[in-house]
C-alpha positions as CSV (number, residue, x, y, z in Angstrom):
1,M,35.3,-0.5,20.5
2,K,33.6,-3.8,20.7
3,K,35.5,-7.1,20.2
4,K,34.7,-9.3,17.3
5,A,33.1,-11.9,19.6
6,D,30.8,-9.3,21.1
7,K,29.7,-8.2,17.6
8,I,29.0,-11.8,16.6
9,N,27.0,-12.3,19.8
10,D,25.0,-9.1,19.1
11,A,24.3,-10.3,15.5
12,E,23.1,-13.7,16.7
13,I,20.8,-12.2,19.3
14,L,19.4,-9.8,16.7
15,R,19.0,-12.8,14.2
16,Q,17.0,-14.7,16.8
17,D,14.7,-11.7,17.4
18,L,14.2,-11.1,13.7
19,T,13.4,-14.7,13.1
20,K,10.6,-14.5,15.7
21,A,9.4,-11.0,14.8
22,R,6.6,-10.7,12.3
23,N,6.5,-6.9,12.4
24,V,9.6,-4.8,12.0
25,F,9.8,-1.0,11.5
26,V,13.1,0.6,10.5
27,T,13.5,4.1,11.7
28,G,16.1,6.9,11.5
29,F,16.9,8.7,14.6
30,E,19.4,11.4,13.8
31,K,19.7,14.2,16.3
32,L,17.7,12.3,18.9
33,Q,18.7,13.2,22.4
34,V,19.3,10.6,25.1
35,S,16.2,11.7,27.1
36,Q,14.1,11.5,23.9
37,D,15.5,8.0,23.2
38,F,14.6,6.9,26.7
39,E,11.0,8.1,26.1
40,L,10.8,6.3,22.8
41,R,12.1,3.0,24.3
42,K,9.5,3.3,27.0
43,A,6.7,3.9,24.5
44,V,7.8,0.9,22.4
45,R,7.9,-1.4,25.5
46,A,4.4,-0.2,26.5
47,A,3.2,-1.2,23.0
48,G,4.6,-4.7,23.5
49,G,7.7,-4.3,21.2
50,K,11.4,-4.0,21.4
51,Y,13.6,-1.2,20.2
52,R,17.3,-1.5,19.2
53,V,19.8,0.9,17.7
54,I,21.8,-1.2,15.2
55,K,24.9,-0.9,13.1
56,N,24.0,-1.3,9.4
57,N,26.5,-4.1,8.6
58,I,25.5,-6.1,11.7
59,A,21.8,-5.7,10.8
60,E,22.4,-6.8,7.2
61,K,24.3,-9.9,8.3
62,A,21.9,-10.8,11.1
63,S,18.9,-10.5,8.8
64,S,20.2,-12.9,6.2
65,G,17.6,-15.6,5.6
66,T,14.9,-13.9,7.8
67,P,11.7,-12.2,6.6
68,A,13.4,-8.8,7.5
69,E,16.2,-9.3,5.0
70,P,14.7,-7.1,2.2
71,V,14.3,-4.0,4.4
72,L,17.6,-4.3,6.2
73,K,19.8,-4.8,3.1
74,G,21.8,-1.8,2.1
75,L,20.9,0.5,5.0
76,T,22.7,3.9,5.3
77,G,22.8,6.5,8.0
78,M,21.8,6.1,11.6
79,N,19.1,3.4,12.0
80,S,17.1,1.6,14.6
81,L,14.6,-1.2,14.7
82,A,11.3,-1.5,16.5
83,Y,9.9,-4.9,16.3
84,T,7.2,-7.1,17.8
85,T,5.8,-10.6,17.6
86,S,2.2,-9.5,18.5
87,D,0.1,-6.5,17.5
88,P,1.6,-4.3,14.7
89,V,-1.1,-1.7,15.1
90,A,-0.1,-0.9,18.7
91,L,3.6,-0.5,17.8
92,A,2.8,1.6,14.7
93,K,0.6,3.8,16.9
94,A,3.3,4.3,19.5
95,L,5.9,5.1,16.9
96,T,3.7,7.4,14.9
97,A,2.6,9.3,18.0
98,Y,6.2,9.7,19.0
99,A,7.3,10.8,15.5
100,K,4.6,13.5,15.6
101,A,6.0,14.8,18.9
102,N,9.6,14.4,17.8
103,P,10.1,14.9,14.0
104,T,13.7,13.7,14.3
105,L,12.4,10.1,14.3
106,T,11.6,9.1,10.7
107,F,10.3,5.9,9.2
108,K,12.5,4.2,6.5
109,A,10.8,0.8,5.9
110,G,8.6,-1.8,7.5
111,I,7.4,-5.4,7.5
112,V,3.9,-6.2,8.7
113,E,2.9,-9.8,9.2
114,G,5.9,-10.9,7.1
115,R,5.2,-8.5,4.1
116,V,7.2,-5.5,3.2
117,V,5.1,-2.3,3.4
118,E,5.7,1.2,2.2
119,V,6.4,4.1,4.7
120,G,2.9,5.6,4.0
121,A,1.3,2.3,4.9
122,I,2.8,2.5,8.4
123,A,0.9,5.8,9.0
124,E,-2.3,4.1,7.7
125,L,-1.7,1.1,10.0
126,A,-1.5,3.5,13.0
127,T,-5.0,4.8,12.3
128,M,-6.6,1.4,12.5
129,P,-8.3,0.4,15.7
130,A,-6.5,-1.9,18.1
131,K,-6.8,-5.7,17.7
132,E,-8.9,-6.0,20.9
133,E,-11.3,-3.4,19.6
134,I,-11.7,-5.2,16.3
135,L,-12.4,-8.5,18.0
136,A,-14.9,-6.8,20.4
137,K,-16.8,-5.4,17.4
138,L,-16.7,-8.8,15.6
139,L,-18.0,-10.6,18.6
140,F,-20.8,-8.0,18.9
141,L,-21.8,-8.6,15.3
142,I,-21.8,-12.3,15.8
143,N,-23.8,-12.1,19.0
144,A,-26.4,-9.6,17.7
145,P,-28.4,-12.0,15.5
146,A,-28.5,-14.7,18.3
147,Q,-29.7,-12.0,20.8
148,R,-32.4,-10.9,18.5
149,L,-33.6,-14.4,17.9
150,A,-33.7,-15.1,21.6
151,T,-35.7,-11.9,22.1
152,A,-38.2,-12.9,19.3
153,I,-38.7,-16.4,20.8
154,N,-39.3,-15.0,24.3
155,A,-41.7,-12.4,22.8
156,V,-44.0,-15.1,21.5
157,G,-44.4,-16.7,25.0
158,R,-44.7,-13.3,26.7
159,N,-47.4,-12.1,24.3
160,L,-49.4,-15.3,24.8
161,A,-49.2,-14.9,28.5
162,V,-50.4,-11.3,28.2
163,V,-53.4,-12.3,26.0
164,V,-54.4,-15.1,28.4
165,D,-54.0,-12.8,31.4
166,Q,-56.2,-10.2,29.8
167,G,-58.8,-12.8,28.8
168,V,-59.0,-14.1,32.4
169,K,-59.4,-10.5,33.7
170,E,-62.2,-9.8,31.3
171,N,-63.9,-13.2,32.1
172,K,-63.6,-14.4,28.5
173,F,-61.6,-17.4,29.6
174,R,-62.3,-19.4,32.7
175,A,-59.4,-20.7,34.7
């Protein structure tokens, strides 16, 4: 059994993480085996997140005054947190993919960009393209009109050169 000082230290570390985290997913993990838990932690780390199994009362005390307070208040059962400060889509995809392979992992609540979301919204979030993919599409859309304009401007000079060249070849213009 942990000492009170260790529990206070755990709560403070969790509080610091929850203060920084903009995206938090609360999951239930009943009947999850150790090997499955190891794979889940590995998947969450690969997505740029952190995963912690928490005691409900420590989570409630640590979340006091943080954006995660509404979802961590009054938890029951065995719970864990997956959270990240960066891309919520990558973490949601990793958790959803793992939950499909291991139905013992269930979603209970979530916070995305500081707003509480329903459990169904987490699955919808997982179907979105990654942040990098969205940015690449946006940059393509921004770049496309400029590229077309440059092509049109170059076409005028190229067409003039072709007409002059044909005129010279047919002796209509003298060089």
